[in-house]
N, C-alpha and C positions, 0 to 999 in steps of 0.2 A: 394768284399768289397765296391767298388764304387757304385754298384747298391743299396746296403743296405744303404749307406750314402745318396744317392740322394733320395731314397725312404722315409727315415725319414725326410729329408728336404721338400719333397713334401707334406708329411702328415702335417708337422708344418705350411707350407705356406697355405695349404688348410684350416687348423684350424683358422689361423689368418685372412684369407680372409672371412671365414664364420662368424667369430666373428665381423668383421668390417661390413659385410652385415647385420647381426642381429642387431647391435647397430644402424645402420642408417635406418634400416627397420621401426622402431617404432617412428621415429622423422618426423613430418610433418612440412614443411616450408610454412605454410599458415598463413596469418594475423588473429588475433583474430576476431571473429565475434561479432559485436555489436548488442545489443538487439534493435529490432525495436519497436517503440512506437505504441501501438495498438490504432486504432481509435474507438474501442468498449470498453465499460465498463461492466465488469461482476458484476452483483448485485445479492447477494444470496437471497434477499428477494424482494417481490413484493410491499412492503409498500411504498418506495419512488417512484416507478413507477406509482402507482395508486394515489399517493398523499394522503394517508390515514393519519388520525391524530393518531390513536392508534389501536391496534389489536382488542380487544373485545369492542362491543358496545351494548347498550340496548335502547329500545324505549318503551314509553307508560307504564312504570312501570313493564315491564316484568322481569327485573332483577335489583331491587333497589340498590343493592350494587355497581354494575357496573355504574349505573346512577350517584350515589354519587361521585364515583371516577372520572367520566367524568366531572361532574360539577366543582369539585375541581380543576381538571387539567386545565379546561378552565379558571377558575378564576386566577390561578397561571400564565398561559400564558398571559392573558390580563394584569395582574399586571406587569409582566416583560416587556411587550411591552410598557406600559405607562411609566415605569421607563426609558426605553431606549429613548423614545421620549423626556422625561423631560431632560435627559442628553444632547441630541442634541439641543433642542430648548431653554432650560432654561438658566438662567444667574446665574453664581456661585456667592458666597459671595465675593470672591476676586475681581471679575469683578465689582460688585456693589460698593465696597469700592473705587476702582480706579476711577469709573465714578463720584460718589458723595462723595467727601471728606468732612469730618466733620469739 
């Protein structure tokens, strides 16, 4: 009787020890890894690297539709640059009224 009782206790103690080992086995006590900042930039396109203005280009009337689009885009960019310069260098109406009161 004693042997049967100790045998069942041994089996239970082995099961509990194995369960404790299994639970602790999958837990790591390491600090979380921080992402390192990369000193390289991954660019999917070569356009910014080559400093290209746009993808398709045409010269000397080879593709007139593309040339029209290019000229229109150049005009739009020049207009936006001029507006930007005007905002930076220009004097607003409020500043003029403050400077020259009526």
